[in-house]
C-alpha positions in Angstrom: -55.5 -39.8 -138.0 -55.1 -41.7 -134.7 -52.8 -44.8 -134.8 -52.0 -47.3 -132.0 -48.6 -48.8 -131.4 -49.6 -52.4 -130.7 -46.2 -54.1 -130.8 -42.6 -53.1 -130.8 -40.0 -55.3 -132.5 -37.8 -56.4 -129.6 -34.6 -56.9 -131.6 -35.0 -53.5 -133.2 -35.5 -51.8 -129.8 -32.6 -53.7 -128.4 -30.3 -52.5 -131.2 -31.2 -48.8 -130.8 -30.9 -49.0 -127.0 -27.5 -50.8 -127.4 -26.2 -48.0 -129.5 -27.4 -45.3 -127.2 -26.1 -47.0 -124.1 -22.8 -47.7 -125.7 -22.2 -44.1 -126.8 -23.2 -42.8 -123.3 -20.8 -45.4 -121.7 -17.9 -44.4 -124.0 -18.2 -40.7 -123.4 -18.7 -41.2 -119.6 -15.5 -43.2 -119.5 -13.7 -40.5 -121.4 -14.9 -37.8 -119.0 -13.8 -40.0 -116.0 -10.3 -40.5 -117.6 -9.8 -36.8 -118.3 -11.0 -35.7 -114.9 -8.7 -38.3 -113.3 -5.7 -37.1 -115.3 -6.5 -33.5 -114.4 -6.9 -34.4 -110.7 -3.5 -36.2 -110.6 -1.6 -33.5 -112.6 -3.1 -30.6 -110.6 -2.2 -32.0 -107.2 0.2 -29.7 -105.3 2.6 -32.5 -104.3 2.7 -34.2 -107.7 6.3 -35.3 -108.3 6.0 -37.4 -111.5 6.3 -36.6 -115.2 3.2 -34.8 -116.5 3.7 -36.3 -119.9 3.9 -39.9 -118.7 0.8 -39.5 -116.5 -1.0 -37.9 -119.5 0.0 -40.7 -121.9 -0.9 -43.4 -119.3 -4.3 -41.8 -118.6 -5.1 -41.3 -122.3 -4.3 -45.0 -123.0 -6.1 -46.2 -119.9 -9.0 -43.9 -120.7 -9.3 -45.2 -124.3 -9.2 -48.8 -123.0 -11.7 -48.0 -120.3 -13.8 -46.2 -122.9 -13.9 -49.3 -125.1 -14.6 -51.7 -122.3 -17.3 -49.3 -120.8 -18.9 -48.9 -124.2 -19.0 -52.6 -124.8 -20.4 -53.3 -121.3 -23.0 -50.6 -121.4 -24.0 -51.6 -125.0 -24.6 -55.1 -123.8 -26.7 -53.8 -120.8 -28.5 -51.4 -123.2 -29.3 -54.3 -125.6 -30.8 -56.3 -122.7 -32.7 -53.3 -121.3 -34.1 -52.4 -124.8 -35.2 -56.0 -125.4 -36.9 -56.2 -121.9 -38.5 -52.8 -122.3 -40.0 -53.8 -125.7 -41.2 -57.2 -124.3 -42.8 -55.5 -121.3 -44.5 -52.9 -123.5 -45.8 -55.6 -125.9 -47.3 -57.5 -122.9 -49.0 -54.4 -121.5 -50.2 -53.3 -125.0 -51.9 -56.7 -125.4 -53.6 -56.3 -122.0 -54.7 -52.7 -122.0 -53.9 -51.4 -125.5 -50.9 -49.6 -126.9 -49.9 -46.0 -127.0 -52.1 -43.9 -129.3 -50.5 -41.3 -131.5 -51.8 -38.9 -134.1 -50.1 -39.1 -137.5 -50.6 -36.5 -140.2 -49.9 -37.2 -143.9 -47.5 -34.4 -144.9 -48.9 -34.0 -148.4 -52.4 -33.7 -147.0 -51.3 -31.2 -144.4 -49.6 -29.0 -147.1 -52.7 -29.1 -149.2 -54.8 -28.0 -146.2 -52.4 -25.2 -145.4 -52.4 -24.0 -149.0 -56.2 -24.1 -149.2 -56.4 -22.2 -145.9 -54.0 -19.7 -147.3 -56.1 -19.2 -150.4 -59.2 -18.5 -148.3 -57.4 -16.1 -146.1 -56.1 -14.2 -149.1 -59.6 -14.0 -150.6 -61.0 -12.9 -147.3 -58.4 -10.2 -146.9 -59.0 -8.8 -150.3 -62.8 -8.9 -149.8 -62.4 -7.0 -146.5 -60.1 -4.5 -148.1 -62.6 -3.9 -150.8 -65.3 -3.4 -148.2 -63.3 -0.9 -146.2 -61.5 1.0 -149.0 -63.9 0.5 -151.9 -63.2 -1.3 -155.2 -59.9 -0.3 -156.8 -60.5 1.5 -160.1 
């Protein structure tokens, strides 16, 4: 059965986008912190304490991760809200996205009935080829 998405709840879309953007921002910041730490430690002329640099970068990386997650989550909320608003405007003008949904119980019943017919058809063809079993 074909259905059309006529409207997307803007707040709901903003929440989901905010979570996605926040997670991406956090993990991106962690990757930047680890790569910066590795870059500093692996320099040939590095003269400092590896432990201090590691601890500093882990702390700074966590702080950067939290700040980046909050900032990107805020941007994600705004982008999700705007995307839903733009979609809703276009859906009113030209129609929404059409999707086909299938009721799971109905699909299972159809598959089972198709299976019964295929079993009956197979046994009938076997009888025709090999004769009736005695």
